[in-house]
C-alpha positions as CSV (number, residue, x, y, z in Angstrom):
1,M,32.1,32.0,-27.6
2,N,31.0,31.0,-24.1
3,V,27.6,29.3,-23.9
4,P,25.8,30.3,-20.6
5,F,25.2,27.2,-18.4
6,S,21.6,26.6,-17.9
7,Q,20.6,25.5,-14.4
8,P,17.8,23.0,-14.0
9,A,14.5,24.3,-12.6
10,R,14.2,23.9,-8.9
11,V,11.3,21.6,-8.0
12,A,9.3,21.5,-4.7
13,L,7.3,18.4,-4.0
14,M,4.6,19.0,-1.5
15,I,2.5,16.0,-0.4
16,D,-0.9,15.8,1.2
17,G,0.0,13.0,3.6
18,D,-3.5,12.7,4.9
19,N,-4.6,12.0,1.3
20,L,-1.9,9.8,-0.2
21,S,-0.3,6.7,1.2
22,H,3.5,6.6,1.9
23,N,3.5,3.6,-0.5
24,H,3.6,6.2,-3.3
25,A,6.8,7.8,-1.9
26,G,9.1,6.4,-4.5
27,A,6.8,7.1,-7.5
28,L,6.2,10.7,-6.3
29,I,10.0,11.4,-6.2
30,T,10.4,9.9,-9.7
31,R,7.6,12.0,-11.1
32,A,8.8,15.2,-9.5
33,A,12.4,14.7,-10.5
34,R,11.4,14.7,-14.2
35,H,10.8,18.4,-13.9
36,G,14.1,19.5,-12.6
37,A,16.2,19.5,-9.5
38,L,14.2,18.3,-6.5
39,T,15.2,20.7,-3.8
40,V,12.1,20.5,-1.5
41,K,10.3,17.3,-0.4
42,R,7.7,17.9,2.3
43,V,4.8,15.8,3.6
44,Y,1.9,17.6,5.4
45,G,-0.5,15.9,7.8
46,N,-1.3,14.8,11.3
47,M,2.0,12.9,11.8
48,A,0.8,11.1,14.9
49,K,-1.4,9.1,12.5
50,L,1.0,8.8,9.5
51,P,3.9,6.5,10.8
52,G,4.6,5.4,7.3
53,W,5.4,8.9,6.1
54,N,7.6,9.4,9.2
55,D,9.6,6.4,8.1
56,A,9.9,7.5,4.3
57,P,13.6,8.5,3.8
58,G,14.4,11.9,2.4
59,F,11.1,13.7,3.3
60,K,10.6,16.5,5.7
61,C,7.4,15.8,7.6
62,V,5.4,18.8,8.6
63,H,3.0,18.2,11.4
64,A,-0.2,20.2,10.7
65,G,-2.2,19.3,13.8
66,T,-5.7,18.0,14.1
67,G,-7.8,21.0,12.9
68,K,-10.2,20.7,9.9
69,N,-8.3,21.1,6.6
70,A,-5.2,22.0,8.7
71,S,-2.9,20.1,6.3
72,D,-4.4,21.6,3.2
73,L,-4.1,25.1,4.5
74,L,-0.5,24.8,5.7
75,L,0.5,23.2,2.4
76,A,-1.1,25.9,0.4
77,V,0.5,28.8,2.5
78,E,4.0,27.3,2.3
79,A,3.7,26.4,-1.4
80,T,2.6,30.0,-2.2
81,A,5.4,31.4,-0.2
82,L,8.0,29.3,-2.0
83,M,6.7,30.1,-5.5
84,L,6.1,33.8,-5.1
85,T,9.5,34.5,-3.4
86,G,11.3,32.7,-6.2
87,Q,12.7,29.8,-4.2
88,T,11.4,27.3,-6.6
89,E,10.4,27.4,-10.3
90,V,8.1,24.3,-10.3
91,L,5.6,23.2,-7.7
92,V,4.4,19.6,-7.6
93,I,1.3,19.1,-5.6
94,A,0.7,15.4,-4.7
95,S,-2.9,14.9,-3.7
96,S,-6.2,13.5,-5.0
97,D,-8.2,16.3,-3.3
98,R,-10.0,18.9,-5.3
99,D,-9.4,21.5,-2.5
100,F,-6.0,22.3,-4.1
101,S,-7.7,23.5,-7.3
102,H,-7.7,27.1,-6.0
103,L,-4.0,27.0,-5.2
104,A,-3.1,25.6,-8.5
105,Q,-5.3,28.1,-10.4
106,H,-3.9,31.0,-8.4
107,L,-0.3,30.2,-9.2
108,T,-0.7,29.2,-12.9
109,E,-2.5,32.5,-13.5
110,R,0.7,34.2,-12.5
111,G,2.6,32.2,-15.1
112,L,4.1,29.7,-12.6
113,T,4.3,25.9,-13.3
114,V,2.2,23.7,-11.1
115,I,2.2,19.9,-11.7
116,G,-0.5,17.8,-10.1
117,V,0.1,14.2,-9.1
118,G,-2.7,12.0,-7.8
119,E,-4.7,8.8,-8.0
120,A,-7.3,8.0,-10.6
121,K,-10.0,9.3,-8.4
122,T,-8.7,12.9,-8.5
123,P,-11.5,15.2,-9.6
124,G,-11.2,16.9,-13.0
125,H,-11.4,20.4,-11.5
126,F,-8.0,19.9,-9.8
127,R,-6.5,18.2,-12.8
128,K,-7.5,21.1,-15.2
129,S,-6.3,23.8,-12.7
130,C,-2.7,22.5,-13.0
131,T,-0.2,23.1,-15.8
132,S,-0.2,19.3,-16.2
133,F,-1.3,16.4,-14.2
134,H,0.1,12.9,-13.8
135,D,-1.8,9.8,-12.5
136,L,-0.3,7.5,-10.0
137,T,-0.6,3.8,-10.5
138,P,-1.8,1.8,-7.5
139,P,1.0,0.7,-5.3
140,A,1.9,-3.0,-5.6
141,P,0.1,-5.1,-2.9
142,P,2.4,-6.6,-0.4
143,V,3.8,-10.1,-1.3
144,K,1.9,-12.8,0.5
145,Q,4.3,-14.9,2.5
146,L,3.7,-18.5,1.7
147,V,3.4,-20.8,4.7
148,P,5.6,-23.9,4.2
149,L,3.6,-27.1,4.2
150,D,3.7,-29.3,7.2
151,P,4.8,-32.7,6.1
152,L,1.7,-34.0,7.9
153,V,-0.4,-32.1,5.3
154,V,1.3,-33.9,2.5
155,Q,0.7,-37.3,4.1
156,T,-2.8,-36.6,5.0
157,R,-3.7,-35.3,1.6
158,A,-2.2,-38.4,0.0
159,L,-4.5,-40.7,2.0
160,I,-7.7,-38.6,1.4
161,A,-7.0,-38.2,-2.3
162,A,-7.8,-41.8,-2.9
163,E,-11.3,-41.4,-1.4
164,P,-13.6,-39.4,-3.8
165,D,-16.3,-39.2,-1.2
166,G,-13.9,-38.2,1.6
167,M,-12.7,-40.3,4.5
168,P,-14.1,-40.7,7.9
169,V,-11.8,-39.1,10.5
170,T,-11.8,-42.3,12.6
171,L,-10.5,-44.3,9.5
172,L,-7.9,-41.5,8.7
173,S,-6.6,-41.7,12.3
174,T,-6.2,-45.5,12.1
175,R,-4.5,-45.5,8.7
176,M,-2.1,-42.6,9.7
177,A,-1.2,-44.6,12.8
178,K,-0.6,-47.9,11.0
179,G,0.8,-46.7,7.7
180,N,2.7,-43.5,8.7
181,F,3.2,-44.1,12.4
182,V,1.5,-40.8,13.2
183,Q,-0.5,-40.4,16.3
184,I,-2.3,-36.9,16.1
185,S,-2.2,-36.6,20.0
186,Q,1.6,-36.7,19.8
187,T,1.8,-33.7,17.3
188,P,1.5,-30.0,18.2
189,Y,-2.1,-30.1,16.9
190,K,-3.3,-32.7,19.5
191,T,-6.6,-33.4,17.6
192,W,-7.6,-33.9,14.0
193,R,-10.2,-31.1,14.2
194,A,-7.5,-28.7,15.3
195,F,-5.2,-29.9,12.5
196,F,-7.9,-29.3,9.8
197,S,-8.7,-25.9,11.2
198,A,-5.0,-24.9,10.9
199,W,-5.1,-25.8,7.2
200,P,-8.4,-24.5,5.8
201,D,-7.1,-24.2,2.3
202,H,-6.5,-27.9,2.2
203,F,-9.3,-29.7,4.1
204,V,-13.0,-29.5,4.7
205,L,-14.5,-31.4,7.6
206,D,-18.2,-32.2,7.4
207,P,-20.3,-32.7,9.4
208,R,-19.0,-31.6,12.8
209,D,-19.9,-34.9,14.8
210,P,-18.1,-38.2,15.6
211,N,-19.0,-39.5,12.2
212,A,-17.4,-36.5,10.4
213,R,-15.7,-37.2,7.0
214,V,-12.8,-35.1,5.8
215,H,-12.5,-34.0,2.1
216,L,-9.8,-32.2,0.2
217,K,-10.5,-28.6,-0.4
218,P,-11.5,-28.1,-4.1
């Protein structure tokens, strides 16, 4: 007995690019792909202002122009056409905008599957209008690039660390010249004030006068 082969549902992922950051691109694909074969991946918005989405691989970027709600209207028209003409069985609307509530409700009333995906701020009206709704986790912040320490920072910190009340800059200059053979004027910084300004996470200069003392940043 031959068992008929069951085709996976065709899924259309349609993204409100004016509302969601391109940093969610990978998560949106993963979410949508759970519901079947991802055959449509479109992003709607004013593409002149969305360079991140233009660079996201695998997406068709649909320029909606600059009119009020132009992106929302175009997404709704094309999503309705795809669903009602049978080109896709599952619609994934990616947005945190309640304006898509009417679209989701219109299609679900006709027995169609509409999945909403958005951020935690998404209004309950849109959430409840979908067949089901998935929350996106915030995208990971970019990794802060650590600036390698200048060896002069290490040497200067070692001298100042021995002075609980800080060290006069004039004394620091003398000790660095005698003990470490460092003349600040011969470094790219040229002055101690410029050096301390370049490393604000390490040093505090107070007060700003010839008698200034430098302290280590707590």
